[in-house]
All heavy atoms as TSV, in Angstrom:
chain	resi	resn	atom	element	x	y	z
A	1	ILE	N	N	0.806	-1.190	0.041
A	1	ILE	CA	C	0.065	0.041	-0.030
A	1	ILE	C	C	0.903	1.222	0.060
A	1	ILE	O	O	0.565	2.207	-0.637
A	1	ILE	CB	C	-0.893	-0.025	1.203
A	1	ILE	CG1	C	-1.933	-1.090	1.035
A	1	ILE	CG2	C	-1.656	1.390	1.329
A	1	ILE	CD1	C	-2.988	-1.234	2.171
A	2	LEU	N	N	1.934	1.229	0.646
A	2	LEU	CA	C	2.837	2.397	0.750
A	2	LEU	C	C	3.382	2.771	-0.521
A	2	LEU	O	O	3.519	3.916	-0.886
A	2	LEU	CB	C	3.939	2.166	1.863
A	2	LEU	CG	C	3.444	2.293	3.388
A	2	LEU	CD1	C	4.643	1.930	4.215
A	2	LEU	CD2	C	2.916	3.662	3.631
A	3	GLN	N	N	3.733	1.749	-1.237
A	3	GLN	CA	C	4.320	1.961	-2.555
A	3	GLN	C	C	3.286	2.537	-3.577
A	3	GLN	O	O	3.584	3.452	-4.266
A	3	GLN	CB	C	4.849	0.644	-3.308
A	3	GLN	CG	C	5.497	0.842	-4.537
A	3	GLN	CD	C	6.632	1.757	-4.531
A	3	GLN	OE1	O	7.428	1.853	-3.602
A	3	GLN	NE2	N	6.888	2.567	-5.664
A	4	SER	N	N	2.031	2.082	-3.462
A	4	SER	CA	C	1.031	2.686	-4.292
A	4	SER	C	C	0.764	4.038	-3.885
A	4	SER	O	O	0.467	4.973	-4.716
A	4	SER	CB	C	-0.295	1.844	-4.209
A	4	SER	OG	O	-0.829	1.845	-2.951
A	5	MET	N	N	0.873	4.289	-2.624
A	5	MET	CA	C	0.677	5.816	-2.085
A	5	MET	C	C	1.827	6.590	-2.717
A	5	MET	O	O	1.579	7.800	-3.027
A	5	MET	CB	C	0.651	5.780	-0.596
A	5	MET	CG	C	-0.537	5.205	0.010
A	5	MET	SD	S	-0.605	5.070	1.839
A	5	MET	CE	C	-0.770	6.736	2.204
A	6	ALA	N	N	3.070	6.059	-2.675
A	6	ALA	CA	C	4.186	7.000	-3.163
A	6	ALA	C	C	4.006	7.235	-4.660
A	6	ALA	O	O	4.266	8.414	-5.102
A	6	ALA	CB	C	5.551	6.136	-2.921
A	7	VAL	N	N	3.521	6.274	-5.463
A	7	VAL	CA	C	3.192	6.432	-6.786
A	7	VAL	C	C	2.101	7.555	-7.033
A	7	VAL	O	O	2.192	8.440	-7.819
A	7	VAL	CB	C	2.881	5.184	-7.496
A	7	VAL	CG1	C	2.360	5.440	-8.923
A	7	VAL	CG2	C	4.137	4.240	-7.549
A	8	ALA	N	N	1.001	7.375	-6.236
A	8	ALA	CA	C	-0.039	8.335	-6.318
A	8	ALA	C	C	0.373	9.804	-5.919
A	8	ALA	O	O	-0.088	10.710	-6.582
A	8	ALA	CB	C	-1.190	7.921	-5.377
A	9	VAL	N	N	1.291	9.882	-5.008
A	9	VAL	CA	C	1.878	11.245	-4.580
A	9	VAL	C	C	2.645	11.866	-5.794
A	9	VAL	O	O	2.441	13.023	-6.223
A	9	VAL	CB	C	2.710	11.195	-3.248
A	9	VAL	CG1	C	3.455	12.514	-3.073
A	9	VAL	CG2	C	1.841	10.968	-2.069
A	10	GLU	N	N	3.466	10.994	-6.384
A	10	GLU	CA	C	4.350	11.449	-7.494
A	10	GLU	C	C	3.437	11.908	-8.776
A	10	GLU	O	O	3.721	12.909	-9.337
A	10	GLU	CB	C	5.205	10.286	-7.976
A	10	GLU	CG	C	6.423	10.034	-7.048
A	10	GLU	CD	C	7.181	8.936	-7.565
A	10	GLU	OE1	O	7.277	8.681	-8.774
A	10	GLU	OE2	O	7.954	8.262	-6.675
A	11	ARG	N	N	2.343	11.074	-8.918
A	11	ARG	CA	C	1.489	11.373	-10.046
A	11	ARG	C	C	0.358	12.474	-9.777
A	11	ARG	O	O	-0.301	12.945	-10.669
A	11	ARG	CB	C	0.828	10.149	-10.477
A	11	ARG	CG	C	1.770	9.091	-11.141
A	11	ARG	CD	C	0.959	7.949	-11.622
A	11	ARG	NE	N	1.985	6.978	-12.157
A	11	ARG	CZ	C	1.712	5.728	-12.461
A	11	ARG	NH1	N	0.486	5.171	-12.107
A	11	ARG	NH2	N	2.587	4.882	-12.932
A	12	GLY	N	N	0.280	12.827	-8.530
A	12	GLY	CA	C	-0.729	13.725	-8.151
A	12	GLY	C	C	-2.133	13.074	-8.287
A	12	GLY	O	O	-3.137	13.840	-8.468
A	13	ASP	N	N	-2.215	11.838	-8.089
A	13	ASP	CA	C	-3.479	11.072	-8.251
A	13	ASP	C	C	-4.201	11.101	-6.864
A	13	ASP	O	O	-3.979	10.173	-6.043
A	13	ASP	CB	C	-3.166	9.637	-8.677
A	13	ASP	CG	C	-4.418	8.840	-8.997
A	13	ASP	OD1	O	-5.525	9.284	-8.520
A	13	ASP	OD2	O	-4.291	7.837	-9.641
A	14	GLN	N	N	-4.975	12.065	-6.651
A	14	GLN	CA	C	-5.660	12.279	-5.360
A	14	GLN	C	C	-6.666	11.146	-5.127
A	14	GLN	O	O	-6.722	10.852	-3.906
A	14	GLN	CB	C	-6.353	13.662	-5.385
A	14	GLN	CG	C	-5.465	14.860	-5.405
A	14	GLN	CD	C	-6.109	16.151	-5.542
A	14	GLN	OE1	O	-6.465	16.600	-6.596
A	14	GLN	NE2	N	-6.391	16.688	-4.499
A	15	THR	N	N	-7.218	10.604	-6.084
A	15	THR	CA	C	-8.250	9.581	-5.756
A	15	THR	C	C	-7.560	8.289	-5.282
A	15	THR	O	O	-7.949	7.784	-4.291
A	15	THR	CB	C	-9.096	9.254	-6.998
A	15	THR	OG1	O	-9.845	10.407	-7.495
A	15	THR	CG2	C	-9.963	8.034	-6.771
A	16	ALA	N	N	-6.518	7.855	-5.909
A	16	ALA	CA	C	-5.734	6.656	-5.481
A	16	ALA	C	C	-5.061	6.923	-4.208
A	16	ALA	O	O	-5.056	6.011	-3.376
A	16	ALA	CB	C	-4.693	6.219	-6.563
A	17	LEU	N	N	-4.686	8.108	-3.977
A	17	LEU	CA	C	-3.974	8.362	-2.711
A	17	LEU	C	C	-5.013	8.385	-1.598
A	17	LEU	O	O	-4.780	7.778	-0.476
A	17	LEU	CB	C	-3.332	9.795	-2.756
A	17	LEU	CG	C	-2.507	10.198	-1.526
A	17	LEU	CD1	C	-1.495	9.161	-1.136
A	17	LEU	CD2	C	-1.923	11.541	-1.748
A	18	ARG	N	N	-6.122	8.904	-1.776
A	18	ARG	CA	C	-7.173	8.970	-0.707
A	18	ARG	C	C	-7.684	7.532	-0.441
A	18	ARG	O	O	-7.786	7.181	0.706
A	18	ARG	CB	C	-8.396	9.785	-1.215
A	18	ARG	CG	C	-9.551	9.856	-0.160
A	18	ARG	CD	C	-10.732	10.730	-0.784
A	18	ARG	NE	N	-11.163	10.281	-1.999
A	18	ARG	CZ	C	-11.872	9.128	-2.294
A	18	ARG	NH1	N	-12.249	8.330	-1.322
A	18	ARG	NH2	N	-12.272	8.794	-3.438
A	19	GLN	N	N	-7.810	6.717	-1.401
A	19	GLN	CA	C	-8.308	5.378	-1.277
A	19	GLN	C	C	-7.264	4.504	-0.420
A	19	GLN	O	O	-7.666	3.792	0.479
A	19	GLN	CB	C	-8.637	4.700	-2.595
A	19	GLN	CG	C	-9.916	5.206	-3.236
A	19	GLN	CD	C	-10.018	4.694	-4.654
A	19	GLN	OE1	O	-9.148	4.256	-5.307
A	19	GLN	NE2	N	-11.299	4.954	-5.162
A	20	ALA	N	N	-6.043	4.606	-0.870
A	20	ALA	CA	C	-4.927	3.921	-0.129
A	20	ALA	C	C	-4.798	4.407	1.377
A	20	ALA	O	O	-4.726	3.519	2.217
A	20	ALA	CB	C	-3.609	4.094	-0.872
A	21	ALA	N	N	-4.800	5.636	1.507
A	21	ALA	CA	C	-4.786	6.132	2.878
A	21	ALA	C	C	-5.969	5.723	3.771
A	21	ALA	O	O	-5.718	5.413	4.939
A	21	ALA	CB	C	-4.765	7.752	2.824
A	22	HIS	N	N	-7.107	5.731	3.113
A	22	HIS	CA	C	-8.299	5.306	3.921
A	22	HIS	C	C	-8.193	3.763	4.294
A	22	HIS	O	O	-8.392	3.444	5.457
A	22	HIS	CB	C	-9.571	5.506	2.986
A	22	HIS	CG	C	-10.818	4.946	3.665
A	22	HIS	ND1	N	-11.471	5.708	4.644
A	22	HIS	CD2	C	-11.502	3.843	3.556
A	22	HIS	CE1	C	-12.483	5.120	5.011
A	22	HIS	NE2	N	-12.605	3.936	4.470
A	23	LYS	N	N	-7.686	2.954	3.377
A	23	LYS	CA	C	-7.490	1.537	3.586
A	23	LYS	C	C	-6.485	1.262	4.750
A	23	LYS	O	O	-6.703	0.490	5.637
A	23	LYS	CB	C	-7.107	0.770	2.295
A	23	LYS	CG	C	-6.936	-0.687	2.492
A	23	LYS	CD	C	-6.610	-1.307	1.103
A	23	LYS	CE	C	-6.682	-2.758	1.197
A	23	LYS	NZ	N	-6.396	-3.328	-0.157
A	24	LEU	N	N	-5.356	1.998	4.534
A	24	LEU	CA	C	-4.289	1.729	5.570
A	24	LEU	C	C	-4.614	2.347	6.913
A	24	LEU	O	O	-4.281	1.858	7.946
A	24	LEU	CB	C	-2.999	2.297	5.039
A	24	LEU	CG	C	-1.765	2.038	5.874
A	24	LEU	CD1	C	-1.470	0.535	5.932
A	24	LEU	CD2	C	-0.447	2.659	5.133
A	25	ALA	N	N	-5.412	3.489	6.967
A	25	ALA	CA	C	-5.846	3.958	8.255
A	25	ALA	C	C	-6.748	3.070	8.958
A	25	ALA	O	O	-6.575	2.920	10.174
A	25	ALA	CB	C	-6.514	5.405	7.905
A	26	GLY	N	N	-7.646	2.449	8.315
A	26	GLY	CA	C	-8.467	1.533	8.830
A	26	GLY	C	C	-7.756	0.262	9.494
A	26	GLY	O	O	-7.942	-0.137	10.623
A	27	SER	N	N	-6.749	-0.148	8.733
A	27	SER	CA	C	-5.906	-1.336	9.244
A	27	SER	C	C	-5.044	-0.774	10.437
A	27	SER	O	O	-4.943	-1.586	11.499
A	27	SER	CB	C	-4.950	-1.753	8.122
A	27	SER	OG	O	-5.697	-2.351	7.010
A	28	SER	N	N	-4.483	0.323	10.310
A	28	SER	CA	C	-3.591	0.763	11.459
A	28	SER	C	C	-4.505	0.946	12.719
A	28	SER	O	O	-4.067	0.779	13.918
A	28	SER	CB	C	-2.817	2.070	11.081
A	28	SER	OG	O	-3.682	3.158	10.820
A	29	ALA	N	N	-5.719	1.513	12.532
A	29	ALA	CA	C	-6.575	1.704	13.722
A	29	ALA	C	C	-6.933	0.434	14.423
A	29	ALA	O	O	-6.937	0.373	15.623
A	29	ALA	CB	C	-7.846	2.380	13.250
A	30	GLN	N	N	-7.223	-0.618	13.550
A	30	GLN	CA	C	-7.499	-1.915	14.086
A	30	GLN	C	C	-6.391	-2.469	14.958
A	30	GLN	O	O	-6.497	-3.247	15.927
A	30	GLN	CB	C	-7.927	-2.916	13.033
A	30	GLN	CG	C	-9.333	-2.553	12.502
A	30	GLN	CD	C	-9.742	-3.614	11.409
A	30	GLN	OE1	O	-8.843	-4.307	10.913
A	30	GLN	NE2	N	-11.018	-3.613	11.161
A	31	CYS	N	N	-5.092	-2.147	14.434
A	31	CYS	CA	C	-3.916	-2.675	15.187
A	31	CYS	C	C	-3.386	-1.856	16.304
A	31	CYS	O	O	-2.524	-2.167	16.951
A	31	CYS	CB	C	-2.763	-2.783	14.149
A	31	CYS	SG	S	-3.155	-3.964	12.893
A	32	GLY	N	N	-4.105	-0.753	16.484
A	32	GLY	CA	C	-3.691	0.190	17.594
A	32	GLY	C	C	-2.623	1.214	17.369
A	32	GLY	O	O	-2.027	1.790	18.206
A	33	PHE	N	N	-2.231	1.357	16.085
A	33	PHE	CA	C	-1.189	2.288	15.678
A	33	PHE	C	C	-1.798	3.680	15.551
A	33	PHE	O	O	-2.011	4.250	14.413
A	33	PHE	CB	C	-0.590	1.845	14.400
A	33	PHE	CG	C	0.175	0.571	14.418
A	33	PHE	CD1	C	0.016	-0.394	13.490
A	33	PHE	CD2	C	1.088	0.264	15.489
A	33	PHE	CE1	C	0.587	-1.662	13.471
A	33	PHE	CE2	C	1.717	-1.074	15.449
A	33	PHE	CZ	C	1.485	-1.914	14.589
A	34	THR	N	N	-2.125	4.382	16.688
A	34	THR	CA	C	-2.817	5.613	16.715
A	34	THR	C	C	-1.980	6.658	16.112
A	34	THR	O	O	-2.581	7.593	15.450
A	34	THR	CB	C	-3.197	5.910	18.131
A	34	THR	OG1	O	-2.088	5.945	19.039
A	34	THR	CG2	C	-4.332	4.949	18.715
A	35	SER	N	N	-0.783	6.778	16.270
A	35	SER	CA	C	0.082	7.877	15.648
A	35	SER	C	C	0.026	7.682	14.232
A	35	SER	O	O	-0.111	8.723	13.409
A	35	SER	CB	C	1.535	7.827	16.261
A	35	SER	OG	O	2.163	6.559	15.889
A	36	MET	N	N	0.071	6.493	13.631
A	36	MET	CA	C	-0.054	6.312	12.250
A	36	MET	C	C	-1.339	6.608	11.688
A	36	MET	O	O	-1.531	7.213	10.568
A	36	MET	CB	C	0.374	4.902	11.971
A	36	MET	CG	C	0.544	4.527	10.451
A	36	MET	SD	S	1.066	2.773	10.362
A	36	MET	CE	C	1.362	2.748	8.573
A	37	THR	N	N	-2.387	6.215	12.473
A	37	THR	CA	C	-3.810	6.474	12.048
A	37	THR	C	C	-4.065	7.942	11.853
A	37	THR	O	O	-4.675	8.385	10.910
A	37	THR	CB	C	-4.795	5.861	13.043
A	37	THR	OG1	O	-4.391	4.446	13.124
A	37	THR	CG2	C	-6.178	5.957	12.600
A	38	GLY	N	N	-3.624	8.780	12.822
A	38	GLY	CA	C	-3.831	10.192	12.688
A	38	GLY	C	C	-3.154	10.732	11.484
A	38	GLY	O	O	-3.840	11.646	10.849
A	39	ILE	N	N	-1.979	10.415	11.229
A	39	ILE	CA	C	-1.302	10.924	9.987
A	39	ILE	C	C	-2.083	10.471	8.703
A	39	ILE	O	O	-2.287	11.288	7.778
A	39	ILE	CB	C	0.198	10.375	9.936
A	39	ILE	CG1	C	1.074	10.978	11.168
A	39	ILE	CG2	C	0.749	10.726	8.569
A	39	ILE	CD1	C	2.361	10.460	11.279
A	40	LEU	N	N	-2.508	9.216	8.763
A	40	LEU	CA	C	-3.253	8.694	7.557
A	40	LEU	C	C	-4.525	9.387	7.319
A	40	LEU	O	O	-4.894	9.606	6.192
A	40	LEU	CB	C	-3.470	7.241	7.646
A	40	LEU	CG	C	-2.149	6.389	7.411
A	40	LEU	CD1	C	-2.259	5.036	7.936
A	40	LEU	CD2	C	-1.755	6.370	5.981
A	41	ARG	N	N	-5.390	9.718	8.503
A	41	ARG	CA	C	-6.507	10.542	8.331
A	41	ARG	C	C	-6.210	11.863	7.679
A	41	ARG	O	O	-7.002	12.435	6.904
A	41	ARG	CB	C	-7.259	10.594	9.675
A	41	ARG	CG	C	-7.738	9.344	10.166
A	41	ARG	CD	C	-8.781	8.724	9.365
A	41	ARG	NE	N	-9.282	7.525	9.990
A	41	ARG	CZ	C	-9.790	6.430	9.316
A	41	ARG	NH1	N	-9.837	6.505	8.026
A	41	ARG	NH2	N	-10.149	5.341	9.940
A	42	GLY	N	N	-5.160	12.489	8.304
A	42	GLY	CA	C	-4.773	13.759	7.602
A	42	GLY	C	C	-4.427	13.704	6.194
A	42	GLY	O	O	-4.820	14.567	5.312
A	43	LEU	N	N	-3.723	12.654	5.726
A	43	LEU	CA	C	-3.438	12.382	4.458
A	43	LEU	C	C	-4.596	12.133	3.551
A	43	LEU	O	O	-4.702	12.723	2.432
A	43	LEU	CB	C	-2.444	11.119	4.380
A	43	LEU	CG	C	-1.560	10.959	3.172
A	43	LEU	CD1	C	-0.454	10.039	3.491
A	43	LEU	CD2	C	-2.333	10.562	1.910
A	44	GLU	N	N	-5.555	11.398	4.095
A	44	GLU	CA	C	-6.778	11.102	3.437
A	44	GLU	C	C	-7.602	12.458	3.188
A	44	GLU	O	O	-8.089	12.753	2.086
A	44	GLU	CB	C	-7.661	10.152	4.142
A	44	GLU	CG	C	-8.910	9.741	3.508
A	44	GLU	CD	C	-9.713	8.721	4.391
A	44	GLU	OE1	O	-9.192	8.430	5.515
A	44	GLU	OE2	O	-10.849	8.410	4.011
A	45	HIS	N	N	-7.650	13.229	4.212
A	45	HIS	CA	C	-8.338	14.553	4.102
A	45	HIS	C	C	-7.579	15.416	3.063
A	45	HIS	O	O	-8.251	16.071	2.233
A	45	HIS	CB	C	-8.360	15.206	5.466
A	45	HIS	CG	C	-9.009	16.604	5.414
A	45	HIS	ND1	N	-10.412	16.694	5.380
A	45	HIS	CD2	C	-8.592	17.838	5.385
A	45	HIS	CE1	C	-10.735	18.023	5.419
A	45	HIS	NE2	N	-9.554	18.699	5.340
A	46	GLY	N	N	-6.296	15.516	3.076
A	46	GLY	CA	C	-5.475	16.276	2.236
A	46	GLY	C	C	-5.689	15.802	0.787
A	46	GLY	O	O	-5.712	16.744	-0.134
A	47	ALA	N	N	-5.691	14.524	0.632
A	47	ALA	CA	C	-5.979	14.058	-0.716
A	47	ALA	C	C	-7.267	14.491	-1.373
A	47	ALA	O	O	-7.469	14.646	-2.466
A	47	ALA	CB	C	-5.765	12.505	-0.793
A	48	ARG	N	N	-8.185	14.624	-0.443
A	48	ARG	CA	C	-9.549	15.073	-0.875
A	48	ARG	C	C	-9.554	16.571	-1.209
A	48	ARG	O	O	-10.326	16.959	-2.063
A	48	ARG	CB	C	-10.525	14.637	0.239
A	48	ARG	CG	C	-11.969	14.875	-0.211
A	48	ARG	CD	C	-12.878	14.383	0.914
A	48	ARG	NE	N	-12.562	13.154	1.553
A	48	ARG	CZ	C	-13.233	11.895	1.184
A	48	ARG	NH1	N	-14.198	11.959	0.378
A	48	ARG	NH2	N	-12.766	10.890	1.784
A	49	HIS	N	N	-8.839	17.310	-0.410
A	49	HIS	CA	C	-8.956	18.755	-0.473
A	49	HIS	C	C	-7.715	19.599	-0.928
A	49	HIS	O	O	-7.860	20.587	-1.552
A	49	HIS	CB	C	-9.470	19.353	0.883
A	49	HIS	CG	C	-10.755	18.769	1.246
A	49	HIS	ND1	N	-11.933	19.028	0.763
A	49	HIS	CD2	C	-10.984	17.824	2.278
A	49	HIS	CE1	C	-12.900	18.345	1.285
A	49	HIS	NE2	N	-12.380	17.530	2.246
A	50	ASP	N	N	-6.577	19.109	-0.588
A	50	ASP	CA	C	-5.311	19.903	-0.868
A	50	ASP	C	C	-4.206	18.946	-0.976
A	50	ASP	O	O	-3.712	18.443	-0.036
A	50	ASP	CB	C	-5.071	20.909	0.323
A	50	ASP	CG	C	-3.994	21.865	0.122
A	50	ASP	OD1	O	-3.156	21.559	-0.902
A	50	ASP	OD2	O	-3.754	22.731	0.842
A	51	LEU	N	N	-3.695	18.741	-2.091
A	51	LEU	CA	C	-2.644	17.705	-2.394
A	51	LEU	C	C	-1.370	18.164	-1.719
A	51	LEU	O	O	-0.614	17.313	-1.361
A	51	LEU	CB	C	-2.431	17.617	-3.986
A	51	LEU	CG	C	-1.504	16.511	-4.415
A	51	LEU	CD1	C	-1.949	15.207	-3.907
A	51	LEU	CD2	C	-1.322	16.470	-5.930
A	52	THR	N	N	-1.113	19.384	-1.485
A	52	THR	CA	C	0.090	19.915	-0.794
A	52	THR	C	C	0.075	19.400	0.589
A	52	THR	O	O	1.153	18.860	1.158
A	52	THR	CB	C	0.226	21.310	-0.815
A	52	THR	OG1	O	0.191	21.827	-2.181
A	52	THR	CG2	C	1.432	21.913	-0.067
A	53	VAL	N	N	-1.088	19.422	1.257
A	53	VAL	CA	C	-1.163	18.837	2.588
A	53	VAL	C	C	-0.946	17.363	2.574
A	53	VAL	O	O	-0.308	16.779	3.433
A	53	VAL	CB	C	-2.636	19.153	3.225
A	53	VAL	CG1	C	-2.889	18.392	4.493
A	53	VAL	CG2	C	-2.825	20.673	3.383
A	54	ALA	N	N	-1.601	16.610	1.645
A	54	ALA	CA	C	-1.438	15.177	1.461
A	54	ALA	C	C	0.127	14.803	1.216
A	54	ALA	O	O	0.523	13.921	1.936
A	54	ALA	CB	C	-2.179	14.718	0.296
A	55	GLN	N	N	0.783	15.605	0.561
A	55	GLN	CA	C	2.236	15.341	0.347
A	55	GLN	C	C	3.014	15.504	1.628
A	55	GLN	O	O	3.872	14.695	1.884
A	55	GLN	CB	C	2.794	16.284	-0.853
A	55	GLN	CG	C	2.195	15.887	-2.183
A	55	GLN	CD	C	2.478	16.958	-3.201
A	55	GLN	OE1	O	2.654	18.150	-2.873
A	55	GLN	NE2	N	2.592	16.501	-4.434
A	56	ALA	N	N	2.722	16.596	2.476
A	56	ALA	CA	C	3.345	16.721	3.689
A	56	ALA	C	C	3.046	15.580	4.598
A	56	ALA	O	O	3.942	15.114	5.414
A	56	ALA	CB	C	2.916	17.987	4.290
A	57	GLU	N	N	1.776	15.165	4.726
A	57	GLU	CA	C	1.367	14.037	5.517
A	57	GLU	C	C	2.078	12.762	5.152
A	57	GLU	O	O	2.462	11.902	5.968
A	57	GLU	CB	C	-0.078	13.844	5.581
A	57	GLU	CG	C	-0.874	14.958	6.270
A	57	GLU	CD	C	-0.444	15.106	7.747
A	57	GLU	OE1	O	-0.603	14.185	8.504
A	57	GLU	OE2	O	0.003	16.227	8.091
A	58	PHE	N	N	2.136	12.547	3.812
A	58	PHE	CA	C	2.937	11.363	3.381
A	58	PHE	C	C	4.443	11.362	3.886
A	58	PHE	O	O	4.946	10.353	4.149
A	58	PHE	CB	C	2.817	11.229	1.855
A	58	PHE	CG	C	3.449	9.970	1.334
A	58	PHE	CD1	C	2.786	8.696	1.663
A	58	PHE	CD2	C	4.650	9.935	0.546
A	58	PHE	CE1	C	3.362	7.518	1.176
A	58	PHE	CE2	C	5.151	8.800	0.225
A	58	PHE	CZ	C	4.515	7.617	0.443
A	59	ALA	N	N	5.046	12.519	3.784
A	59	ALA	CA	C	6.391	12.701	4.274
A	59	ALA	C	C	6.442	12.363	5.739
A	59	ALA	O	O	7.431	11.726	6.170
A	59	ALA	CB	C	6.933	14.120	3.985
A	60	ARG	N	N	5.455	12.842	6.494
A	60	ARG	CA	C	5.399	12.453	7.920
A	60	ARG	C	C	5.284	10.896	8.141
A	60	ARG	O	O	5.885	10.372	9.047
A	60	ARG	CB	C	4.250	13.086	8.642
A	60	ARG	CG	C	4.467	14.633	8.810
A	60	ARG	CD	C	3.391	15.319	9.557
A	60	ARG	NE	N	3.202	14.699	10.901
A	60	ARG	CZ	C	2.006	14.616	11.527
A	60	ARG	NH1	N	0.867	15.069	10.983
A	60	ARG	NH2	N	2.058	14.082	12.712
A	61	LEU	N	N	4.479	10.313	7.319
A	61	LEU	CA	C	4.231	8.949	7.403
A	61	LEU	C	C	5.518	8.146	7.182
A	61	LEU	O	O	5.837	7.176	7.891
A	61	LEU	CB	C	3.103	8.486	6.423
A	61	LEU	CG	C	2.797	6.932	6.374
A	61	LEU	CD1	C	2.180	6.508	7.711
A	61	LEU	CD2	C	1.863	6.636	5.246
A	62	ARG	N	N	6.267	8.505	6.073
A	62	ARG	CA	C	7.450	7.870	5.763
A	62	ARG	C	C	8.457	8.098	6.897
A	62	ARG	O	O	9.257	7.196	7.298
A	62	ARG	CB	C	8.116	8.416	4.487
A	62	ARG	CG	C	7.175	8.004	3.288
A	62	ARG	CD	C	7.885	8.407	2.049
A	62	ARG	NE	N	8.650	7.319	1.562
A	62	ARG	CZ	C	9.008	7.191	0.344
A	62	ARG	NH1	N	8.760	8.147	-0.595
A	62	ARG	NH2	N	9.763	6.267	0.027
A	63	ALA	N	N	8.559	9.256	7.463
A	63	ALA	CA	C	9.374	9.493	8.613
A	63	ALA	C	C	9.153	8.584	9.850
A	63	ALA	O	O	10.036	8.071	10.524
A	63	ALA	CB	C	9.473	10.929	8.999
A	64	LEU	N	N	7.790	8.509	10.090
A	64	LEU	CA	C	7.376	7.637	11.189
A	64	LEU	C	C	7.954	6.205	10.905
A	64	LEU	O	O	8.307	5.571	11.828
A	64	LEU	CB	C	5.986	7.793	11.374
A	64	LEU	CG	C	5.280	6.812	12.452
A	64	LEU	CD1	C	5.828	7.332	13.870
A	64	LEU	CD2	C	3.772	6.864	12.353
A	65	GLY	N	N	7.633	5.720	9.742
A	65	GLY	CA	C	8.070	4.354	9.424
A	65	GLY	C	C	9.591	4.138	9.512
A	65	GLY	O	O	10.045	3.163	9.944
A	66	THR	N	N	10.391	5.097	9.033
A	66	THR	CA	C	11.795	5.056	9.104
A	66	THR	C	C	12.251	5.007	10.579
A	66	THR	O	O	13.126	4.250	11.026
A	66	THR	CB	C	12.469	6.271	8.455
A	66	THR	OG1	O	12.046	6.224	7.067
A	66	THR	CG2	C	13.918	6.266	8.571
A	67	CYS	N	N	11.701	5.784	11.400
A	67	CYS	CA	C	12.057	5.809	12.880
A	67	CYS	C	C	11.607	4.414	13.481
A	67	CYS	O	O	12.455	3.877	14.290
A	67	CYS	CB	C	11.256	6.831	13.667
A	67	CYS	SG	S	11.867	8.529	13.181
A	68	TRP	N	N	10.500	3.910	13.165
A	68	TRP	CA	C	10.079	2.644	13.688
A	68	TRP	C	C	11.074	1.548	13.308
A	68	TRP	O	O	11.415	0.754	14.128
A	68	TRP	CB	C	8.696	2.298	13.217
A	68	TRP	CG	C	8.021	1.064	13.787
A	68	TRP	CD1	C	7.541	0.900	14.916
A	68	TRP	CD2	C	7.962	-0.197	13.130
A	68	TRP	NE1	N	7.073	-0.411	15.123
A	68	TRP	CE2	C	7.421	-1.071	13.963
A	68	TRP	CE3	C	8.429	-0.695	11.875
A	68	TRP	CZ2	C	7.128	-2.480	13.645
A	68	TRP	CZ3	C	8.178	-2.061	11.467
A	68	TRP	CH2	C	7.618	-2.871	12.407
A	69	LEU	N	N	11.396	1.492	11.966
A	69	LEU	CA	C	12.327	0.480	11.500
A	69	LEU	C	C	13.703	0.549	12.167
A	69	LEU	O	O	14.337	-0.464	12.535
A	69	LEU	CB	C	12.491	0.515	10.022
A	69	LEU	CG	C	11.256	0.108	9.282
A	69	LEU	CD1	C	11.494	0.360	7.694
A	69	LEU	CD2	C	11.019	-1.371	9.418
A	70	GLU	N	N	14.150	1.733	12.365
A	70	GLU	CA	C	15.497	2.023	13.090
A	70	GLU	C	C	15.477	1.577	14.468
A	70	GLU	O	O	16.384	0.889	14.982
A	70	GLU	CB	C	15.865	3.470	13.014
A	70	GLU	CG	C	16.302	3.910	11.564
A	70	GLU	CD	C	16.601	5.510	11.589
A	70	GLU	OE1	O	16.414	6.225	12.566
A	70	GLU	OE2	O	17.010	5.895	10.376
A	71	GLU	N	N	14.376	1.764	15.187
A	71	GLU	CA	C	14.251	1.328	16.445
A	71	GLU	C	C	14.244	-0.127	16.635
A	71	GLU	O	O	14.869	-0.791	17.500
A	71	GLU	CB	C	12.973	1.880	17.082
A	71	GLU	CG	C	12.743	1.614	18.547
A	71	GLU	CD	C	11.438	2.240	19.184
A	71	GLU	OE1	O	11.283	3.500	19.094
A	71	GLU	OE2	O	10.562	1.346	19.650
A	72	ARG	N	N	13.488	-0.797	15.689
A	72	ARG	CA	C	13.428	-2.244	15.731
A	72	ARG	C	C	14.852	-2.849	15.516
A	72	ARG	O	O	15.155	-3.783	15.932
A	72	ARG	CB	C	12.393	-2.760	14.614
A	72	ARG	CG	C	11.056	-2.450	15.176
A	72	ARG	CD	C	10.027	-3.373	14.462
A	72	ARG	NE	N	10.437	-4.687	14.390
A	72	ARG	CZ	C	9.655	-5.721	14.805
A	72	ARG	NH1	N	8.497	-5.460	15.324
A	72	ARG	NH2	N	10.059	-6.952	14.610
A	73	HIS	N	N	15.524	-2.210	14.465
A	73	HIS	CA	C	16.853	-2.606	14.163
A	73	HIS	C	C	17.826	-2.502	15.293
A	73	HIS	O	O	18.589	-3.480	15.638
A	73	HIS	CB	C	17.526	-1.767	13.022
A	73	HIS	CG	C	18.778	-2.287	12.650
A	73	HIS	ND1	N	19.062	-3.479	11.889
A	73	HIS	CD2	C	19.991	-1.588	12.745
A	73	HIS	CE1	C	20.446	-3.499	11.766
A	73	HIS	NE2	N	20.963	-2.379	12.198
A	74	GLN	N	N	17.714	-1.465	16.053
A	74	GLN	CA	C	18.541	-1.292	17.264
A	74	GLN	C	C	18.198	-2.316	18.319
A	74	GLN	O	O	19.106	-2.812	19.027
A	74	GLN	CB	C	18.371	0.227	17.799
A	74	GLN	CG	C	19.003	1.169	16.959
A	74	GLN	CD	C	18.709	2.658	17.416
A	74	GLN	OE1	O	18.176	2.840	18.481
A	74	GLN	NE2	N	19.312	3.497	16.840
A	75	ARG	N	N	16.979	-2.652	18.536
A	75	ARG	CA	C	16.571	-3.614	19.529
A	75	ARG	C	C	17.123	-5.037	19.192
A	75	ARG	O	O	17.421	-5.774	20.023
A	75	ARG	CB	C	15.018	-3.665	19.696
A	75	ARG	CG	C	14.480	-2.526	20.366
A	75	ARG	CD	C	12.959	-2.713	20.506
A	75	ARG	NE	N	12.324	-1.528	21.046
A	75	ARG	CZ	C	11.018	-1.286	21.128
A	75	ARG	NH1	N	10.207	-2.268	20.822
A	75	ARG	NH2	N	10.583	-0.231	21.623
A	76	ALA	N	N	17.194	-5.324	17.831
A	76	ALA	CA	C	17.576	-6.588	17.398
A	76	ALA	C	C	19.112	-6.740	17.388
A	76	ALA	O	O	19.684	-7.884	17.594
A	76	ALA	CB	C	17.202	-6.834	15.952
A	77	ALA	N	N	19.855	-5.545	17.493
A	77	ALA	CA	C	21.262	-5.644	17.525
A	77	ALA	C	C	21.900	-5.970	18.913
A	77	ALA	O	O	21.306	-6.100	19.949
A	77	ALA	CB	C	21.871	-4.373	17.122
C-alpha cells in the first residue's frame, strides 16, 4: 500500500492516494497504531482537499516508518 501511495503522490493522483490512505488508516486503527492512524486520516483529508497537505502528511508517514524500523533494528542488535 505504501508503494502505491508513493506512486499516487508522484503522479498527483488524489483519488488513488485517498483510497490507499483510507484503507491503511482502517488497518492501522484496528492494530492500535494511533500515531500512524492520525497521519493517515490527515493524508486522506489532504488528498480530498489539498494535495500539498497530502504530500506533507505522506512525508510524515515515511518519517514515522523510518523511525520505527530504526528502533526495531537497534533492539535486534
